[in-house]
Each structure stands twice: as C-alpha cells, then as structure tokens.
N, C-alpha and C positions, 0 to 999 in steps of 0.2 A: 858360183856365178853371180857377180852382181846385179841387183834389180835395177839400178841407176847409175849415173855418174854425177852425183852432185857435187857441186864444189866448197862443200863444207869443211872449214878449219876449227880443229879444236886448238886453242892457245892454253897449255898447261904444262906443268911440271911433273914428268914421269906418267907413271898410270893414273887410270882414272875411270869413274864408272860410265860416262859419255861413251868412251872409246868401246868400253865392253858390251854396251848396249848396242851400239852401231855394229859390231864384229858378230854379234849374236844374231842380228837380222839381216847382216851380208850387205850392209851399206858401206862404200869405202870413205875414207875422210883422210886429211894430212893433219898432221900436229906440228906445232911449233912452240919452242919454251919461251920465246922471245917476241913480246907484243908488236914491236916494231917490225919485225922480219913477217910477223903473220899478215899484217895490214899491206905491207909491201906487196906480199905474194899473192893476196886475195885478188880476184877478177870484180870488175864493176859489177857492182851489184849483187854481189855474193854473200854468204853470212859466215861468221866468226863467233864461235863460243869461248868467251873469255872465263876460264875458270879459276875460282879462289883456290890457289894453293898453299897459303899459308893459314887456312882456315882453321880454328877460329881466332887464333892469337893475331894473326895478321889480315887486314883488309885488302882488296885488291884495289892497286893504284896504279892507272894509265899515265904514260907520259903524254904531254900535250901534243908531241907531233905525232901520236896514234890516232887522237881524235880528229887532226887536220885533215890526216889521209882519209882516216874513215868518212869523214864530211864530204870530201872530195870524190871519193870513190863511190859514195852513197851506199856503202856498206850497211848491213844488216846485223847487228850486235845483240848477242846474248852477253851481258854482264851480271856477275853475282858478287855479292857479299863488297859492294864496292866501299871504298874511303871517300871522304868528303872532297867533291869535284864541283866547280862551277857547272859543268853539263849536266849535272844530276840532281834531282830533289831529295837528296838523302842527308840524315843528321849522323854525329858521331857517336852517339848512344846507342846502347845494343840491349835487347831484351833476351834474358836466358827462359827457352820455353822448358816446360815440364809437360803440362797437362794441356796447353793451347795446341790447336791443331789448325793445319792449313784449311781453308774454306773456299771452294770455286765460287766466285762471284758474277760469272758470266753465263749465258747461254748459247755463246759461240763457240764454245769446243766441242766438236763432235764425240758423242761416246760418254759425255758428262753432263751433268745438270746443276744449275745453281744451287748452293747449298751443299753440294757434296763434300765430305770430309776428306782430308789426306792426314795421315798419321806422320808429323815430323819429328816426334820424339825429343830428345835433350838436344836443341838447335840454339844457334845463336842468331838474332834476328835484328838487323838494322833497322832503326826506326825512321820511317820516311813519310811522306806525303803524296798523293796522287790520286786524281779522280778516274784513273784508267785501270783500277786494280782488276787483275784476272784472278789473282788470289789473294785472300786476306788472311792473317793468322789472329787467333782469339782462342779464348776457354769457353767453349760452347759444348752443350750437353748432346746426346745422339750418339747413335749407333753408328750410321753411314751417311746420316744428313744432320745439319745443323736444326734438330726437330722443334726449337724454339726461336728461330731466325736468330739475327745478329744485331737487332736494333739495341738491345740494351748490353752489349758487350763494347769493351775496349778493343778495338781492331787497329791492326796496323798492315799496310800492304806487303804482302809476300811476293808477288809478281806481279809488273805493272809496264805498261808501255810509254816510254817517254821519246819522243820524236822517232828517230830511228833504231832505237834501242829498246830491247826487252830487259828489264832489270829485276833480279832476284835478289831479295834482301837477306837471303841466308844461302848457304851452299846446296841450292837444290840439285845439282849435279851429284850430290851425296846420297842420291836416292835407294842406291843397291848398297852399298856399305852401311849407311844410316839407317838401314832396313824400313825406308817410308813403303806406307801402303795404305788402303788397298791396293793392289797392282792396277784393278780396273779402273781406279778413280785416277792413278797417277799415268798409267799409260797415255789418255788423252791430252794430259797435260804437256807431255813431251813431244807427242804427235803434233799438237799444236804450235809447240815451239819450233819445230825442226819446219814445219809447213809455212811457219813466219818467215823463218830465215831464208827457206828454198820453195818457194810455192811450185816451182817447177815439177817437185818430185810428190807423189801420193805417198806419205810416210805412214809406216806400219810397222808397230813394234809388237809383233805378235809372240817373239820369243823374249822372256823377261828373266835374266840370270839372276839367280837367289844365292845369299851367301847363308842361308838359313832357310832350310825347306823341309817340307813332309818326307817321310822316307821314301814313300809309294804315292803314285797317283792312284787316283778313286777306283780306276777300272783294270789297273796293271796287275798281271798274274803275278802272284807272291810267291817266292821261292818257297821249296819244301821244309826249309828250316828257319823261316822267317819268324816264328813266334820264338824260338830258342835264341835266334839272333838278338831281337827285340830285349829279352831278358837280361841277355848278356850286356848289350850295350846300356841297359837301363841300370846295371849294376856297376859296370865301367864308369858310368857318369857322376857317382858319388866319388871316386878315386880321382878321375881326371879333373872335375872341378875343385879339387883340394878342399871337400866340404868336411874331412874329417881333421880337426885341429891336431897339429904337430906342435910338439914343446918348442921347436926353435921359432916358431911365430904365434905363440898362443897370448904374449902380451900384446901383440897386434891385434890380434882377435879381441881381447878384452877392451881395448883402448876403442875400438869402433863399435863394439857393443854397448858402451858405456853403462847407463843406468836403463837400457832398454827400450825406453821412450823415442829415441830415434837411432834405428840399429841400420839404416842406410850407409853403406862405404862403396868405395873403389872395388872393384874386381881384385881378386888375389892374382899375385904373379904366380903365374903356373909353373915356373920353375922351383918353386917352394916344394919341400918336402912333404908328403901327404901323411897325416897321422893314422893310429892303428884303431881308433876309436875308444882310446883309454880317455880321451878329453873330450869327448862326443861329437855330434856332427851339427853343422851349421844349418840354418833354416834353408837357405836357397837363394834364388834372385827376386829382387824386386822388379816391378813393371816397368823400368825407367833404362831407355835404349840411349846410349851415349853416341856420339858422332861418328866413332869407328865401328860401331855395332854391338860394342859389348854390351854388357848389364851390370849395374849397380846389384852389389850382393846386400843379404840381409844378414847380419852379422848378430845370430841371436842363438840362444842355447835354451831348446824347447825340450821337455822331458818326451811330449808325445811323438816328435820327429825321432828322437833315439831308439824308442822301442820300436817304432814302425821300420825304421829302415833296419834295425836289428833283423826282425821278420824277414825282410825282402832279402837281406844277403845270405840267410839259411836256405832259401828256396832255390838258389841257383849255385852249381857245383861248378869251380873254375879253379883246376890246377894252379893256375898261374897267379891266383889272389888267395890271400889267407881269411876268405869271408867270415869261415865260422868262428875265427879267434876274434875278428874285428867285432862281430854281432856280440860274442860274449863279453868282450870288453865294453860295449855299449851299453848292456844291462848292468854291469856291474857300476858304470858309471852313474846311471839313474839311482840305483838303489843304495850304492855303498860310498861312493868316491864323490859325489857331488853334494850339493844344499838340498838336492830334490826331495830326498827322503830323511834330512837332517832336522835337526832342531825340534820343534813340537811335533812333526812328523813322525819322529822317533823316540818320544816321550809317552811311554806307555799311560801316562795318566792325564795325557792330552787329549782334548776332542778331536784335535786333527791327526791322531795318531794313525799310521797308515796311509794316510792321504798322500799323494804325488804332488808336489809344486809345479804349479804352469811352466816356469821358466827358472832359470838361474838368478835373474834379475828381479823375479816376481814369484820367488817360492811360497810365498804365504797366499797365493790365489789358486783357486781351484774350480775349474770348470769339469763337471761330471763328464762333459763328451771328451775331453781332452784325458781326463783319467781313464777313461774307456778305452779310448784307443792306445794309451799306455798299457793297460792291460791286455787287451786283445794282440797287440803287437809283441808284449813279452810272452804270453801264452804261445804264439805262434813260433818265437825264435827258439823259446826253451824246448818244444816237440822238435823243432828241425836239430837241435843240437843233442838231443836225448839226455837232455843234464835237468835235474829237479831241483839245483840249488837256489832257484830264483822263488820256489813255489811259495813260500812264506811270504814274500813280498806282494805277489801277486794275489794270493789270499785275503792277506791285510788290505791290500788297496780295494778289493771289492767290498769287503766288510766295512772298510772306512766310509765308504760312498754309503754302503745300505744302512748303516745307523745314522748318517745323516740325512736320510731321506724321509720325508714326511708321511703322513698315515695314508695318503692317498697314492703313494709311490713316486711322488715328483720331488726333485729337488730345488729345481729353479736352475736358471743359467749359469750361476757362479756363486762361490762361498769364498769369505776369506777369513783368515785367521782371527782378526778382532771381533768379527761377527759372531762366529760359531761360538768363541769362548764365551762371549759376553750373554748368548742365547742359552748355551749349555745343550746337551744332547737331549733333555726331556722335552725341551720347547722345540726343537727341531723335528724330533720324532713324532709330537703331536701337531706338529704344522697340517694345515689343510689345504696346502696350495693345489692349485689344479693349473697344471702349464703345459697344454697341448702343442708342444714345440718339439717335435723328433729331432731336430738338429742338437739340441741340448740333452734330450732327454734319454732317445731311444735305445744307443747302444750300451749305455749301463744297464736298462732292463735286459739286453742279451747277455753281458756279464753275469746279472743275478741268476739266469736260467742256467749257464752254463756251469755256476757253480753248485746249482742244485742239481743237476744232473751227475756231478762228481761227489757230492756230498749227502745227498738226501735233506738237507736242511730246508725243509717245507716253506717257512716265512720267506726265503727267496723266491720261491716261486708266487706264492700268495700275493707279494708285493709286487713283483712284475707283472701279473695277471691283471691285478686290480688298476694298474696305471695304463696297460695297454689297452683294456676293455674300455675305460673312460674315454682315451683318445680315440679308438676306433667310432665310438658311440657319438662323439663329436665330430668325426670325418664327415665332408671336408673341410670343415671350418677349422683349420689348424692354423696356428701363427706360423709365419714364415719369414727366413733370414734373409737371403739374397734372391729366393724364388722358390715357388711351390714344389719344382720337382726334386729340388734337394732334400725336402723333408720328406717325400714319398720315398727317394733312395734310400735315407737313412731308417725308415720305418719297416722295410722288408727284411733286414737281419733279426729283428726280436722277434717278428711274426715266425719266419722261417725256424728258428730255435724253439719259439712255444709250439711248432709242429713235432719238433724233435722229443720234447719233453711230454706233451699231450697232443697225439695226433686226432683231433675232433674236426668233425665237417665244419663247425663255427671257424675254429682256426684256421684251416686252410682256406675259408670262404674271406676272412680278413686278409690273409696273404694274397688272395687272388685280388681283392679289392684294390688294393694299394698297388700291386704289381703289375696288374692289367693296365689302371690309368696311368702310371708312370710311362708303360710300353706303347701307349698310344702315340707318344712322341718318339717313337724309334724309328727314325729314318732308314731308307734302304741301305744307306751306307754305313749303317752301325752307330751313327750319332744320334745322341738323345738331345732333343730339342729343349732348350731352357724356357721357362715359364714363368711369368709372374702370377701371385695368388690374387685372393681378393684384396681389392683397397682397401688400406686400413689396417689390414693384419700384419703387414709385412715390417719387420725391425728394419729393415734396410730395402725399402721399395725403390719403384723406379726413380730416377733422377728428376726431380719436379722443375729445376730452372736451370739456365746456364749457371748462376751465382752457386747452386747446389752441388755443379759437378767437381767432383773429386774431394768432395768434404768429409767422407765418411765410408764406409764399406757399401759397397753397391753391386747391383746385378751386372752381366755383362751386356744385356740386351735393352733397348728402349722402349720396346713393345711387344707383346705377344706376336709370334711369327716369324720374328727375326731369327734366322737359321744358324744359330750358334749352339755349340756343345761347350759344357765347363768341365773341367778334368780335376777342379779342386773340389767343388763341393758336389756334384751330382754324378757325373759318367763314372767315376774312380770307385765311389762308395756303392753306387748301383751294380757296377761290375761285380764286385766282390759279394755283395748281398745276394745277388740273383743266382751267383754259383752257388752261395750255401742253400738257397730256396730250391734250385735244380737238385742238389744232392738230398735235400730233406724230403722232397715230395717226389722225385724222378717224374717231374711233370717236363714232357717235351718242349711245351712254348718257352720254360725257363732256360732250358739247355740251348734251343735254337738264338734265344737272344743274347746270352752268353758269347756263343760263337759270333755273332755280328758283332757283338762289342767288341770281342778280342781282335777281328779282323779290322775294324775302324781303328782301334789303338795301335795295332802294329803298323798301320799305313801312315798315322799322322805323328809318330814319333821323330823328334828333331833330328835331322842330319845336317852337320855342318864341318867343313873342311877347316874353315876359317877360326871358329870359335869352339875349341875341344871342351869350353865349359859349359855347352849348350848341347853338344853332340849326345844324343841318345835321351835327351829330356823330352817332357811333355809340357808345355805349356797350359796355363789355364783355360786359354779360350781357342775355339776353332771355329771358323767358319766354314761349314762342310758344302755350302754351295759354291764359294768362290774356291775352295779347297786352300784356304790361306790361313794363317795365325793373325786374325782380325775381331774385334769386337769393341764394344764400347770400355774406355780406359779408367771409368770413373771412380773406381774402387780405390780408397786412400792407400792401402797397404797392398793389397794381394789382386793386382789389376790382371788386364789380358795377357801380359808375357810373362808373368810370375812363374816362378817354378817353386816348387816346396818339396823338401827331401822325404817329409812324411808325407801326410794326407795325399799329395798327387802321385808322387814317383813311387813311394814304397807300396801301395795297395795295387798299383797297378802291375809292378814287377811280380808281386807275391800271387796276385789273382791269374796272370798268365801262367805262372809256375803251376799253381794249384789245377788249372784247366788243363794245362798240357799232361799232367800227372793223373788226372780225372779223380783229383781229391777235393777235399773243402777243409776249412779249419776246424770244424767240427769234429771231421774224420780223422785228421792228425792230431789232435789232442786228445781223442777218446779215452786212450789208455794212461792219462794223466793221473799220478798218484798224490794229486794236490791234497787229497782228503786227509791225509797224516798231518800236513800242517794245518789245513783250514778248522778242522775239528778242535783244537787246541786255541786256536784264533777266534773261533766262535765263543768258548768259553771264556776267554779273557775280554773279547771287545764287545759282545753282546749279553754276557753274564747268564748264558743259556747252559743249562747243564744238559739239554735233551736234544742234541742236534739229529733227531730222527726223520726219516721219511714216513710218510704214510705208507700202509701196506698195499692200500688200493690203489694209489697214484706212484707207482713203480717207474721212475724215469726211464725213457726209453734212448739209447745210444744210437 
C-alpha cells in the first residue's frame, strides 16, 4: 500500500538505485528513458530526477527543448553529473576522488548536521562553482564529521541549488551500488532532495537496501549452525575471490604486483580459474570502492598471509574443497618453492639463515611480527594436516629470530639483510634495545615459549621472560601502532603461554592486567572498541590535520569514544589470544569474552549476492553503534573496507573453529615432534651442544 501518490518521475536508462530506494519504502514513481517524454508527461510544478546513465564516461546532456518545457511548467529538477550547459554553472573538468569525502555544509537537512561526512569512494566529480552548496567534496580528516573544519581544504560543490534545479556534480544516485555511507548521513540527503522535489510528501527512507551488508542484525536470533556456516563461508571466500594464484593468470598477477611498491589493481575476473595454493595466495582488497561497488585488489605475495591461510584451511572440513591439499601447497610454497626461504635465508653460513622473507618482492626484509605469524600459522596447519615435514623450517624460523634478538629479548620492528650482515650475529645478540611495542615483539616471544615447551631449551624461556618482564614493568607506557588496544591484544598470547610453561601468581596477574583492561572496551554486542594510546607514543597516531589524512597508516577512529571495532589489528588477534588464555587458565571471564566476540564476528561477516569476492569476508572496520561498515578511511594501505587473507580472515576463521571444537593452538600442537628437528638446529645455529631444560623448571603442556 503506497504511503502517498507523489508525481515523481525518474528519467533513466534501465535499473537504478533511486527506483530501488523508492520501492523499498513503498513510494510509487514513473520512469521514462527519454528526457523530452519525461518533461512532457510531468505535471506542472512536479519533480523529475535526471540520472546520469553513462557515468562516468558520459555526462548528462539535456536537449534545449527539455529546459524550455521545464521552465514553462516550473518543474523541479534533480540533475546529476551534467555536461557543460548555459543553464548550469559547471565546468568540463572532472575530479577523480579516492580519499575525498562528501561534506554536508548546511543545517537545513533534517537529521543531519553541518560538517557530517559521506563516503563517496572512487567517484568522478565535475568541478563547479556555487554559493548555495548543500554538499561539498574535499579531503578532510575525521571519523564521521570534518573534525578540523574545511577552511584549509580545496573543496568543490557536490550538491547545490541553481534556480529550479538541484545539481549533483557526481552520480549521487549511485548511493547503493557505489556503497556510499554512512546511511544515517546519506538518508537525510535523499529525504531533503525528495522533499525539495515534492514538498507535499513527508519523505522517509526507513528501509535502505544494501548490496553489501552484515550477515545478521545485532539482536537477530542466530541459527544453530551459524558458527559452522561462518567458518565455511570464510574459507569459501578464499576461493570465490580467486585469491589463490592460478598458472593461467600468474603473469597478470606478477604484472600487477610489480616491485611491491604499488600493488593496487583492478578486481580479478571471477570467471578465471582458482589456483591450488602452489603459487601462493594474494593479500586481499584495498580499501577503495569503485563506482560499481567492486573493490581494488592488493596484488601482493606475503609469507605471513600464506601460512595463516594454510592454518585456516585445515580447520574447516569441506568435502567439496581440497582444503588440506591447498594448505600443504601453501606451506611448500613458503618454505620450498618461492624466494621467501631462498638465497641468504637458505645459506647456513648466513646470518639470515632460517628467516622468512616478508614478501616475494621484499624477501630481504624481516619483521619479527610477520615471521611470528608465519611460524604460528605453519604450526597450526602442520598440526591440522598431521604432517611433520615442515618442522625443520618452523624450528629454524624460531631460532633464526631468536639468535638475532638482543640481550633484553627485543629485536626491534624490522631487520634487513644488509643491516644484519653488516652488524653480524654477535653485535645483534649483545644489543641492549628496549622496545615495549607488543605489535612488533610479543608474538615472537610466544614462539620462543612454545619451542621451549617442546625442547626444554631454557635460553628460549629466559629471553621471553626477560622481555615480557621489562614490558610489563613499563605498562601501560607502551609504544603503540594504530591504537593501544591492538598492543593489549598482541600481549595476551605470550602471557597466556607463559602461564602454560610457568603457572605462577605473577604470570596470571600479568595476563589479567592486560586482558582485563582490553575487555573494559568490550561492548555488549561483542565488539571491542578501539582506543588511542598516550599522545606521542603512537607510531601512527590520530590524524593531526586535513592535510595529513591518507598519507600513512592510521587508526580507524578520530578520538577515543568513537564506536568502532578493528578486525585487522585488534579484534581478530584478541579473539585468538583470549581463546588461548581461556584454555591456559580455565578462567570463565575469558571464555565468556571469547563467546561474545565470536557472536559479534559471526554477525558482522559480509554477505553480498552482488559481489561474490566480498561475500564471507570481514572488513577491517565496523561501526557497531550504526551496525554498518564505516570508519575513518585515513589509513594509506589498509583502510576501513580493506580485507586481508592473512591477519583478518585467517585468524577469525581459525579461532571460530577452535572455539567450536573447544581447542586452542597450544593444545592442537602439544604432541608436535619438532624436537627431533629443533635440537640439531640449535646445535647448528646457536652452536650450543647442551639443549637441555632445567630439572626444576619442567614445562607444563
């Protein structure tokens, strides 16, 4: 039943988002493909929307007769992406947006405030001049408002009134397909446009059809098999997105990857065959949404993503997929068939022996954190495959990082071949670096503790304990990367595994200190709210100005209190680590937290019939108050709508599976026979003939 009988006419070719919006809210309309027919059919004083059909290649051009009839009938026109015309103050030049956003510049829109932001993503915007702009476009900092204003920003009108017309300088009607948002800022704009076109109707767009949406609503009853379905869809995403490189398009991948400095490229044709893991797995999506709603891919081959995906694959049994074989192929790719463990990394006389290269374009670069996730992913995958053929590589990777660690147990964020060869092992091992920065350091300490448990080689325990003690003594004055919550999330794993090998009151207290503080930000929905750390301690702190927006890595929030969860840096790793803490301590508060986070992650997994390469993914950002994918997109590489086959997707899928099976990574790897490979590696790499544990410090499995 129609709410009213407005005389709204849409002039457009074929399907369009405005028609979908009106239908979703039960408003009638008429459609004409020919502009002349539209104005001839319109009643005096009624409204017509002229939509840009050939966008962005073709601008909207109206015949002179259309203008004449519209003026005579005093029609109210909405015109978008127009060509140069004597009736409109628009130019021929076009701005191609990436980081620019729409900015509401009026207080006359009901439900919106001046300086509210609208994400218009990769749009084409005609440059125009107007003193009556309702929306402007410009590159401004802020979470959902232009926090520093727009006085110092080059802006152009995005929507303005000119006589009897509302003019949009981009295809604003592409709001649904182009995934503009947030909805609560976009809805008032369209309600204002329609109210201007037909003031006789009280326009309300309560229903907003989305092509990319969370799997479940915040209070929706979850099906009994929702966790298993999320795991399956999470693994299917690797295949559906064609992230496994196939020989038939390997050359295309290599071309788009280039030298690794600019790995952004068009989405893959989803009719292409999907690989079997023997040529690796791509990184994921860049946080750049195109006009058709598709996302730019990141064509990069990273060691960490390959190992993490291998682990995720082994946790989900699917008769229709050869998950185990693909996982084994990914591990072989890392350690045997790529350059990631080749060259100096496979030369027993080299300081770099045993390390794993960051990526195939930067094999000479070693982040301890990335190596740790290679190790942990390989450990989990090997256990799931019940195959010990990668044990030597896992042991050597741990020991390679261990022997390039300083006396204090810290390595610093990054090492490179030239630097470590020049310094030599002795200088590295005698270094006195103090780096209380869990994002870069903590998970390698967990690897040391794990190998100590399997071998009894006590220096591994001693180094880990030394660094952990220093870090906890300094707490909470840690360095932080994109937020302090991610540092807490990273620190939980080594603290949980320290309880595994030495269950003391102090070690349990350290774990509680960090985990309890992280969980203070646990929302009732299961979301973990992001938080900025102490000013001056952040490597990538809050964006300081409009000019700073998009220039480097950045948080998803503008200020503490912004209700956003981060699935790339915090929630994903906290979920995994808290599951390890729950298993290590049997503490109900950790188990309850894991259950709440799992519920949240199942709900916010992406569903999309329109974009199969997004269906089943998790984006980096989620605004849990709006229940929408929204945040500041200031991060230069891994923004709000980015996906990652490793970091994000893999740890969420793996931990959902372990929670479902009531297992932890420590438990599924407890029977590892890596000692057989590790002891010779200790003698070779550390020149230590006595890899024995102290009889008074027997590790606890």
